[in-house]
Legacy VTK file of the C-alpha trace (Angstrom):
# vtk DataFile Version 3.0
C-alpha trace
ASCII
DATASET POLYDATA
POINTS 152 float
-109.220 115.591 -57.740
-108.734 119.924 -57.465
-111.236 121.185 -54.542
-112.760 124.814 -56.311
-114.115 125.805 -53.107
-111.359 125.941 -49.912
-114.445 125.835 -47.736
-116.173 121.917 -48.698
-112.090 120.426 -48.626
-111.221 121.644 -45.185
-115.044 120.368 -44.063
-113.860 116.666 -46.498
-110.898 116.761 -44.591
-112.196 117.114 -40.976
-114.885 114.164 -41.822
-112.393 111.778 -42.584
-110.261 112.986 -39.889
-112.879 112.238 -37.341
-113.910 109.131 -39.066
-110.693 107.901 -38.687
-110.661 108.703 -34.661
-114.421 107.323 -33.934
-113.188 104.098 -35.342
-110.097 103.668 -32.622
-111.988 104.533 -29.677
-112.550 100.961 -29.088
-109.288 100.624 -27.125
-105.442 100.531 -27.004
-105.512 97.282 -27.985
-104.166 96.314 -24.369
-107.397 95.747 -23.026
-108.278 98.832 -21.369
-110.895 101.959 -22.723
-109.244 105.355 -23.770
-110.813 107.752 -21.777
-109.927 110.554 -23.352
-109.922 112.092 -27.303
-107.079 113.631 -29.041
-106.955 117.268 -28.978
-108.219 118.492 -32.768
-105.545 119.214 -35.075
-105.657 123.380 -36.457
-107.018 122.368 -39.786
-110.120 120.345 -37.844
-110.570 123.140 -35.566
-111.080 125.354 -39.219
-113.342 123.178 -40.717
-115.583 123.153 -37.336
-115.751 126.645 -37.755
-116.485 126.819 -41.250
-119.363 124.341 -40.833
-121.359 125.844 -37.808
-122.559 129.324 -38.268
-123.279 132.519 -35.672
-126.498 131.342 -34.327
-129.339 133.573 -35.970
-131.623 133.044 -32.803
-131.522 135.963 -30.217
-128.785 135.049 -26.904
-130.308 134.790 -23.437
-129.055 135.568 -20.048
-130.541 133.206 -18.168
-126.993 131.076 -17.344
-124.571 131.647 -14.497
-120.919 131.437 -16.747
-118.809 134.283 -16.297
-115.318 135.106 -19.033
-112.450 136.473 -18.067
-109.704 137.525 -20.800
-105.938 137.181 -20.364
-104.515 139.012 -23.615
-101.293 138.221 -22.470
-101.748 135.221 -22.077
-104.136 134.504 -24.986
-107.335 132.859 -22.776
-110.276 133.188 -21.925
-111.345 131.126 -18.622
-115.212 130.160 -18.528
-116.250 130.068 -14.946
-119.956 127.576 -14.475
-120.972 129.368 -11.326
-124.215 126.776 -11.430
-125.153 123.443 -9.964
-125.519 122.495 -13.701
-122.720 120.958 -16.343
-122.807 121.616 -19.735
-121.952 119.814 -22.408
-121.090 119.676 -26.198
-120.674 123.317 -26.395
-119.697 126.256 -28.846
-117.853 129.099 -27.556
-118.394 131.921 -29.694
-116.156 135.401 -28.957
-116.708 138.043 -30.888
-119.662 136.706 -33.177
-117.316 135.078 -35.333
-114.160 133.379 -33.968
-115.853 129.442 -32.094
-114.133 126.930 -30.383
-116.360 123.386 -29.713
-115.544 122.326 -26.210
-116.670 118.359 -24.659
-118.234 120.362 -21.534
-118.032 122.679 -18.708
-118.499 121.178 -15.478
-120.807 122.653 -13.178
-119.474 125.185 -10.472
-116.373 124.522 -12.537
-114.238 126.341 -15.492
-111.991 125.725 -18.694
-109.613 127.492 -20.656
-110.102 128.451 -23.688
-107.091 129.025 -25.912
-106.564 132.003 -28.815
-104.849 129.416 -30.893
-107.695 127.056 -30.838
-110.081 130.232 -31.995
-110.891 130.179 -35.444
-113.702 131.856 -37.496
-115.345 131.093 -40.973
-112.237 131.417 -43.089
-109.760 129.996 -41.360
-108.488 132.944 -39.560
-107.058 131.985 -35.566
-107.731 134.584 -33.225
-104.227 134.489 -31.767
-103.146 136.036 -34.544
-105.573 138.842 -34.480
-105.549 141.971 -32.783
-108.926 142.145 -31.619
-110.062 142.228 -27.997
-112.236 139.942 -26.582
-115.599 142.184 -25.994
-118.716 139.267 -26.062
-118.905 135.621 -25.267
-121.302 133.726 -26.025
-122.272 129.433 -25.567
-124.512 127.452 -27.721
-126.214 124.560 -26.631
-128.021 121.923 -27.162
-130.902 123.823 -24.747
-129.988 127.703 -26.194
-128.357 130.276 -27.061
-126.278 132.258 -24.188
-124.758 135.560 -23.044
-122.039 135.539 -20.797
-121.425 137.101 -18.148
-118.153 139.626 -18.942
-115.713 139.459 -20.609
-113.523 141.012 -17.778
-110.171 141.819 -19.064
-107.414 140.279 -16.507
LINES 1 153
152 0 1 2 3 4 5 6 7 8 9 10 11 12 13 14 15 16 17 18 19 20 21 22 23 24 25 26 27 28 29 30 31 32 33 34 35 36 37 38 39 40 41 42 43 44 45 46 47 48 49 50 51 52 53 54 55 56 57 58 59 60 61 62 63 64 65 66 67 68 69 70 71 72 73 74 75 76 77 78 79 80 81 82 83 84 85 86 87 88 89 90 91 92 93 94 95 96 97 98 99 100 101 102 103 104 105 106 107 108 109 110 111 112 113 114 115 116 117 118 119 120 121 122 123 124 125 126 127 128 129 130 131 132 133 134 135 136 137 138 139 140 141 142 143 144 145 146 147 148 149 150 151
């Protein structure tokens, strides 16, 4: 079967891959339960970005999260200065590049790798010369601007 739309093909591949991951999440065969998921593949990251458009709502500035960009390391570190953890977060960079993270702990931090940021066309942020100028978070409770980013 030939797909005329590459975006549809990527979304279908991602769905099939995720369905396979969920089916194997019950245990390791040794009686233990698997506590962590395997890292998503480049194809899955690109498919997620292609299937999640940039939010149309106005971002709020009501959260205490800051972003520090390290261009030499190709990463962005998010710091949560609040006592409230965030789960299932879409991290938007410059309004085009997306990475989904499982959580941002209260009074904690996470690192977003430039190699894990993709746009809707399947392009990777690490290969771009674009500096990080805006970081935003989309959660189940809203869409937010973070403080910064500050270059390190």
